[in-house]
C-alpha positions in Angstrom: -19.4 -38.5 13.1 -19.0 -35.0 11.4 -17.1 -35.0 8.3 -15.5 -32.3 6.6 -17.2 -31.2 3.1 -15.4 -32.3 0.1 -13.3 -29.2 -1.0 -13.2 -27.8 -4.4 -9.5 -27.9 -5.4 -8.5 -25.9 -8.3 -5.2 -27.0 -9.8 -3.5 -24.2 -11.7 -0.5 -25.1 -14.0 2.3 -22.6 -14.2 1.9 -22.8 -18.0 -1.6 -21.4 -17.9 -2.0 -17.7 -18.5 -4.0 -17.4 -15.2 -1.1 -17.9 -13.0 0.3 -14.7 -11.7 4.0 -16.0 -11.4 4.1 -16.7 -15.3 3.5 -13.0 -15.9 5.6 -11.7 -13.0 8.0 -9.0 -14.4 8.3 -6.5 -11.6 11.7 -5.0 -11.0 13.2 -3.9 -7.8 13.3 -0.2 -8.7 9.6 -0.4 -9.8 8.6 -1.9 -6.6 10.5 0.5 -4.5 9.0 3.5 -6.5 5.5 2.0 -5.6 6.5 2.1 -1.8 7.7 5.7 -2.1 4.2 6.6 -2.9 3.1 5.6 0.6 6.3 5.4 2.7 8.6 8.3 3.8 12.2 7.6 4.2 13.8 4.2 5.0 15.5 4.3 1.6 18.1 1.6 2.4 15.6 -0.8 4.1 13.1 -0.3 1.3 15.8 -1.1 -1.3 17.0 -4.3 0.4 13.4 -5.6 0.9 12.2 -4.8 -2.7 15.3 -6.4 -4.2 15.2 -9.7 -2.3 11.4 -10.0 -2.6 11.5 -9.4 -6.4 14.5 -11.8 -6.7 12.5 -14.5 -4.7 9.5 -14.6 -7.2 11.9 -14.3 -10.3 14.0 -17.2 -9.2 10.7 -19.2 -8.3 9.4 -18.3 -11.9 12.8 -19.3 -13.6 12.8 -22.6 -11.6 9.4 -23.6 -12.3 9.1 -22.6 -15.9 12.3 -24.3 -17.2 12.7 -28.0 -18.1 13.1 -30.3 -15.2 16.8 -31.1 -14.7 19.1 -32.2 -12.0 19.7 -29.2 -9.9 22.4 -29.5 -7.1 22.1 -26.0 -5.7 18.3 -26.1 -4.9 16.2 -23.2 -4.1 17.4 -21.1 -1.2 14.7 -18.7 0.1 15.2 -15.0 0.7 13.5 -14.9 4.1 13.9 -11.5 5.9 14.4 -10.2 9.3 13.3 -6.5 9.7 14.7 -4.7 12.8 13.4 -1.3 13.8 11.7 0.6 16.6 7.7 0.6 16.7 5.8 2.6 14.4 8.2 3.1 11.7 6.3 1.2 9.0 7.7 -2.4 9.1 4.3 -4.1 8.8 2.9 -1.6 6.4 5.8 -2.2 4.1 5.2 -5.8 3.6 1.4 -5.4 3.4 1.9 -2.9 0.6 4.2 -5.2 -1.3 1.8 -8.2 -1.0 -1.0 -6.0 -2.3 1.1 -4.8 -5.3 2.3 -8.5 -6.0 -1.3 -9.7 -5.6 -0.2 -12.7 -3.4 -2.0 -13.9 -0.3 -0.5 -12.4 3.0 -0.9 -13.5 6.6 0.3 -11.7 9.6 0.8 -13.5 13.0 2.4 -12.5 16.5 5.3 -14.7 17.5 4.3 -14.5 21.1 1.2 -16.4 20.6 2.7 -19.5 19.6 4.3 -22.5 21.4 6.2 -25.4 20.3 4.2 -28.0 18.3 2.6 -30.4 20.8 2.2 -27.9 23.6 -0.7 -25.7 24.5 -0.8 -22.5 22.4 -0.9 -21.6 18.7 0.8 -23.9 16.3 3.1 -22.1 13.8 1.8 -24.3 11.0 -1.4 -22.5 11.5 0.1 -19.5 9.8 0.7 -21.7 6.7 -2.8 -23.1 6.8 -4.2 -19.4 7.0 -2.6 -18.7 3.7 -4.7 -21.4 2.1 -7.8 -19.7 3.4 -6.5 -16.3 2.4 -6.1 -17.6 -1.1 -9.7 -18.7 -0.9 -8.9 -22.3 -1.4 -6.4 -21.8 -4.3 -3.7 -24.1 -3.3 -1.4 -23.1 -6.0 -1.8 -19.4 -5.2 -1.2 -20.2 -1.4 2.2 -21.8 -2.4 3.5 -18.3 -3.4 2.2 -16.2 -0.4 3.9 -14.2 2.3 3.8 -14.9 5.9 4.8 -12.0 8.2 5.5 -12.8 11.9 5.8 -9.9 14.2 7.3 -9.5 17.7 10.0 -12.0 16.8 12.3 -10.6 19.2 10.1 -11.8 22.1 11.0 -15.4 21.3 14.7 -15.0 21.8 15.7 -17.2 24.8 17.3 -15.4 27.8 19.4 -18.5 28.3 18.4 -19.0 31.9 15.3 -21.1 31.6 15.2 -24.4 33.5 13.5 -27.2 31.5 11.9 -27.0 27.9 11.5 -23.4 26.7 8.3 -24.2 24.5 7.2 -20.7 23.9 10.8 -19.4 22.8 13.4 -21.7 21.8 10.6 -24.2 21.0 8.9 -21.8 18.6 12.3 -21.2 16.9 12.7 -24.9 16.2 9.1 -25.3 15.2 9.7 -22.7 12.6 12.9 -24.4 11.0 11.0 -26.8 8.8 8.4 -24.2 7.4 11.1 -21.7 6.8 12.8 -24.0 4.2 10.3 -26.7 2.9 7.8 -29.0 4.5 4.2 -30.4 3.8 1.6 -28.8 6.1 -1.8 -30.5 6.2 -4.7 -28.2 5.6 -7.4 -28.3 8.3 -10.5 -26.4 8.6 -10.5 -23.5 11.2 -11.6 -24.1 14.7 -12.9 -27.7 13.9 -9.5 -28.9 12.8 -10.9 -31.4 10.2 -8.4 -32.4 7.6 -9.4 -31.5 4.1 -9.1 -34.1 1.5 -8.3 -33.9 -2.3 -9.5 -36.6 -4.8 -7.3 -38.0 -7.4 -7.9 -40.8 -10.0 -5.6 -43.7 -9.4 -6.1 -47.1 -11.0 -9.4 -46.0 -12.6 -11.1 -45.0 -9.3 -11.2 -41.9 -7.1 -8.8 -41.9 -4.2 -8.8 -39.7 -1.1 -5.6 -38.1 -0.1 -4.9 -35.5 2.5 -4.6 -32.0 1.3 -1.2 -30.4 2.0 0.6 -27.1 1.4 4.2 -27.0 0.4 6.2 -24.1 2.0 9.1 -24.2 -0.4 8.1 -20.9 -2.2 6.4 -19.3 0.7 8.4 -16.2 1.8 8.7 -15.6 5.6 9.3 -12.0 7.0 9.8 -11.6 10.5 10.2 -8.4 12.6 10.8 -6.8 15.9 12.1 -3.9 17.9 15.0 -5.9 19.4 15.3 -3.8 22.5 18.7 -4.5 24.0 20.4 -5.6 20.7 22.0 -2.1 20.2 24.0 -2.7 23.4 25.2 -6.2 22.2 26.4 -4.5 19.0 28.2 -1.7 20.7 30.1 -4.1 23.0 31.2 -6.0 20.0 32.3 -3.0 18.2 34.3 -1.7 21.0 36.0 -5.1 21.4 37.1 -4.9 17.8 38.5 -1.4 18.5 37.3 0.1 15.2 38.6 3.5 14.6 35.3 5.0 13.2 33.6 4.0 16.3 35.6 6.3 18.5 35.3 8.9 15.8 31.4 8.6 15.9 31.2 8.6 19.7 33.3 11.8 19.9 30.6 13.7 18.1 28.0 14.5 20.6 25.1 15.7 18.2 25.5 12.9 15.8 22.9 10.1 16.3 24.0 6.6 15.1 21.7 3.7 14.4 24.0 1.0 15.6 21.6 -1.6 14.6 22.8 -1.0 11.0 25.9 -2.8 12.1 24.1 -5.9 13.1 25.4 -9.4 12.4 24.1 -12.9 12.6 26.3 -13.5 15.5 24.8 -10.6 17.3 21.3 -12.3 16.9 22.6 -15.5 18.3 24.1 -13.7 21.2 20.6 -12.0 21.7 19.1 -15.3 22.2 18.2 -16.9 18.8 19.3 -20.4 17.8 22.0 -20.4 15.1 20.0 -22.7 12.9 17.0 -20.2 13.1 19.2 -17.1 12.2 20.7 -19.1 9.3 17.2 -19.4 7.8 17.2 -15.6 7.4 19.9 -14.5 4.9 18.5 -11.0 4.6 18.6 -8.4 7.3 16.8 -5.0 6.7 17.1 -2.3 9.4 14.6 0.6 9.8 15.6 3.9 11.2 13.7 5.7 13.9 11.5 8.5 12.2 12.6 12.2 12.5 10.2 15.0 13.2 10.6 16.1 9.4 9.8 12.6 8.4 6.6 12.4 10.5 5.5 15.6 8.9 6.2 14.3 5.4 4.1 11.3 6.3 1.2 13.5 7.1 1.7 15.9 4.1 1.9 12.9 1.7 -1.6 12.9 -0.3 -1.9 9.2 0.4 -1.4 9.4 4.1 -3.5 6.7 5.5 -3.7 8.5 8.9 -4.9 11.7 7.4 -7.2 10.1 4.9 -8.8 7.9 7.6 -9.5 10.9 9.8 -11.0 12.8 6.9 -13.2 9.9 6.1 -14.4 9.8 9.8 -15.8 13.3 9.2 -17.0 12.7 5.7 -19.7 10.1 6.9 -21.3 13.2 8.4 -20.7 15.4 5.2 -18.2 17.4 6.8 -15.0 18.2 5.0 -11.6 18.5 6.7 -8.6 20.3 5.2 -5.3 20.6 7.0 -2.8 23.6 6.9 1.0 23.0 6.8 1.4 24.5 10.3 -1.3 22.1 11.7 0.6 19.1 10.2 3.9 20.5 11.6 2.4 20.8 15.1 1.1 17.2 14.9 4.5 15.9 13.9 6.1 17.9 16.6 3.9 16.4 19.4 4.0 12.8 18.0 7.9 13.0 17.8 7.9 13.8 21.6 5.9 10.8 22.3 8.7 8.5 20.7 6.4 5.7 19.3 6.8 6.6 15.7 4.0 7.0 13.2 1.5 5.5 15.6 1.7 8.5 17.7 0.5 10.7 14.7 -2.9 9.0 14.9 -3.1 9.5 18.7 -2.3 13.2 18.5 -4.8 13.5 15.7 -7.5 11.7 17.6 -6.9 13.7 20.9 -7.3 16.9 18.9 -10.3 16.1 16.6 -12.5 13.8 18.8 -14.3 17.0 20.4 -15.2 18.1 16.8 -16.2 14.6 15.8 -18.6 14.5 18.6 -20.1 18.0 18.3 -20.2 19.0 14.6 -22.4 16.3 13.2 -25.1 18.1 15.3 -24.6 21.6 14.1 -24.7 23.1 10.6 -21.0 23.2 10.0 -20.0 21.4 6.9 -16.3 22.4 6.6 -13.3 22.6 9.0 -9.9 23.9 8.5 -7.5 22.3 10.9 -5.0 24.9 12.0 -2.2 25.0 14.4 -4.4 27.0 16.8 -6.9 24.0 16.7 -4.2 21.5 17.5 -2.8 23.4 20.4 -6.1 24.3 22.0 -8.8 22.0 20.5 -11.4 22.8 23.3 -10.8 26.6 23.2 -11.0 26.7 19.3 -14.2 24.6 19.3 -15.9 27.0 21.7 -15.1 29.9 19.6 -16.3 28.2 16.4 -19.6 27.2 17.9 -20.1 30.7 19.4 -19.7 32.3 15.9 -19.7 29.6 13.2 -20.2 32.2 10.3 -17.0 34.1 11.3 -14.8 34.9 8.3 -11.8 33.7 10.5 -13.0 30.1 10.3 -13.9 30.1 6.7 -10.7 31.8 5.8 -8.8 29.0 7.8 -10.6 26.3 5.8 -9.9 28.1 2.6 -6.2 28.5 3.5 -6.1 24.8 4.2 -7.6 23.9 0.9 -5.0 25.9 -1.0 -2.1 24.5 0.9 -3.5 20.8 0.5 -3.6 21.5 -3.3 -0.1 22.7 -3.3 1.0 19.7 -1.5 -0.6 17.4 -4.0 1.0 19.4 -6.8 4.3 19.2 -5.2 3.9 15.4 -4.6 3.1 14.8 -8.3 5.9 17.0 -9.6 8.5 14.9 -7.6 7.5 11.6 -9.0 8.6 11.1 -12.4 7.1 7.6 -12.5 3.6 9.0 -12.0 4.1 11.6 -14.7 5.4 9.0 -17.2 2.2 7.0 -16.9 -0.1 9.9 -17.6 -1.3 9.9 -21.2 -1.9 13.7 -21.3 -0.3 16.9 -19.9 -1.4 17.9 -16.4 -2.5 21.5 -17.1 -3.6 23.8 -14.2 -7.1 23.0 -15.1 -6.6 19.2 -14.9 -4.7 19.6 -11.7 -7.6 21.4 -10.3 -10.1 18.8 -11.6 -7.6 16.1 -10.0 -7.9 17.9 -6.7 -11.6 18.0 -6.8 -11.8 14.3 -7.5 -9.2 13.5 -4.6 -11.2 15.7 -2.2 -14.7 14.4 -3.2 -14.2 10.9 -1.7 -10.9 11.5 0.2 -9.4 8.7 -1.8 -5.8 8.0 -2.2 -4.3 10.3 -4.8 -3.3 7.5 -7.1 -6.8 6.3 -7.3 -8.0 9.9 -8.1 -5.4 10.0 -10.9 -6.6 6.6 -12.3 -10.2 7.8 -12.4 -9.0 11.0 -14.2 -7.0 9.1 -16.7 -9.9 6.6 -17.2 -12.3 9.6 -18.0 -9.6 10.8 -20.5 -9.4 7.5 -22.2 -13.3 7.3 -22.4 -13.4 10.6 -24.2 -10.7 9.5 -26.7 -12.7 6.2 -27.2 -15.8 8.2 -28.0 -13.8 10.4 -30.3 -12.6 7.3 -32.2 -16.2 5.6 -32.2 -17.8 8.8 -33.6 -15.2 9.3 -36.3 -15.8 5.7 -37.6 -19.5 5.9 -37.4 -19.5 8.9 -39.5 -16.6 7.9 -41.7 -14.8 11.3 -40.8 -12.0 12.4 -38.6 -13.1 14.2 -35.4 -10.7 15.6 -32.8 -11.6 17.2 -29.6 -9.7 20.4 -28.5 -7.9 20.1 -25.2 -10.2 22.7 -23.7 -13.3 20.7 -24.9 -11.8 17.5 -23.2 -11.4 19.5 -20.0 -15.0 20.7 -20.2 -16.4 17.2 -20.8 -14.5 15.8 -17.9 -15.7 18.6 -15.7 -19.2 18.2 -16.7 -19.4 14.4 -16.5 -18.1 14.6 -12.9 -20.4 17.4 -12.0 -23.6 15.6 -13.4 -22.4 12.1 -12.4 -23.1 11.1 -15.9 -21.3 8.7 -18.5 -18.9 10.1 -21.0 -20.6 8.3 -24.0 -24.2 9.4 -22.9 -23.0 13.1 -22.3 -21.2 13.4 -25.7 -23.9 11.5 -27.7 -26.6 13.8 -26.4 -24.8 16.8 -27.9 -22.7 15.6 -30.9 -25.5 13.3 -32.3 -27.2 16.7 -33.4 -24.2 17.7 -35.5 -24.1 14.4 -37.5 -26.3 15.9 -40.3 -24.2 19.0 -40.8 -21.0 16.6 -40.8 -22.6 14.6 -43.6 -23.2 17.7 -45.7 -19.6 18.9 -45.2 -18.4 15.4 -45.8 -20.2 15.4 -49.3 -18.3 18.8 -49.8 -15.0 17.2 -49.3 -14.4 18.1 -45.7 -13.2 15.1 -43.9 -11.6 16.4 -40.6 -13.3 18.3 -38.0 -12.0 20.1 -34.9 -14.5 20.0 -31.9 -14.2 23.1 -29.8 -15.9 23.7 -26.5 -18.7 25.8 -28.2 -20.0 22.5 -29.6 -21.5 22.0 -26.1 -21.8 25.3 -24.7 -23.0 27.4 -27.8 -24.0 24.9 -30.6 -25.5 27.5 -33.0 -22.4 29.5 -33.0 -20.2 26.5 -33.4 -22.4 25.4 -36.5 -22.1 28.8 -38.0 -18.3 28.9 -37.7 -18.3 25.3 -39.1 -20.3 26.0 -42.2 -18.3 29.2 -43.0 -15.1 27.2 -43.1 
């Protein structure tokens, strides 16, 4: 008989410094600012989600770190229903939040589950998946996030004869996990129960390993097709004055889903108890053509960066003009499937280039409006005359516009500027752009690398000063030069600086004996050392 191997269970106490909840201090505004770096629009929905998720973890922290006492209120979870059309960023929002918080995240599709005991997936499998996502850390799994998509597909139509195990049954099966229940942890596929071992009465005793869902946050989402008509019908019955005023304006588009109530969800086909487990409702708006453009123009755009990386594996650099992004957004908007359409339009336009360019000596491509409008025709012209100044100028124009988009993005985000320990001079902005383009990484990662370089230079400055018992200060121009050279040579800051400045230590020691204790290191110390020494000795 096969037996499950004995698991290694790590029990983490909340009073230990290693537990993330003990150090949790994120505020709703901070989390929303983080989302703004990646997500365009949806301000109201982002505000609701960030506020309730932060409150959920702060409330759990407060409850678990205080002395035990009788609490008649209990812990009510801020489970969230997200309503919105396809491709507006519902799933991406929760993934980003889980990444920022550092909690395990599991995503499931509601249509794949059936009521417990029937053929089909078991909703408790999602809870078990959290355990494996947390790499067997049961304490970490207790504070994970479970995301269930296509939740609108389990609404009951109301005309089913017999047990509705795939709709109403799934809603009922979710009731206990949504509040609090113990879920037995089993190995994937095989289904063997895992056991934990505790010492009772002086000898080890086997006990089933379970995961309590009390602090697990559930987020469900769906497009909810047809819900808008239910809301309109209710509003008309209520004869609200603003409704007739809205409907009289032909050009005014209203997202009626914003007026949703729990009762509307019950009418839609959800059990009243099920709706009651979700006290928070967030509604996403359909994306406008302008917002689709802004998604592409964002330096952190996953869609654009992934396409650039597709070409980067062939050592081909892509750069996009503003007009190209506008044309992509225009075509995607007409498809009506949100941000997903952006990727499709991009693929249709660039697949011919991805197929052909790796076999020809072309290492840079400027994506223009002309290319998007006629991919095959533009490609034929490029292959017929690859050295034409037309294509080189298109690439150069795209680079300039990408750099301007990056600068505009940074200038519009005070939280980023506040975290930078130095001023972003034009020289450093250019260096940041070079780092951003080198690997086609998210801008925030390129900025982190630039800040790391700066801090390494300041650390060397301190180390050199202590070693020689003097005060050495690098000029800003010198810092820029060091950062540029280190990146160009792919060399460490300490080894690069040491190779040059170690030659100056003898001169510093002579000047120190003469009473000089403070030295200003100019760029010439690296580029023209003889001249720098002459100037140093003359002072």
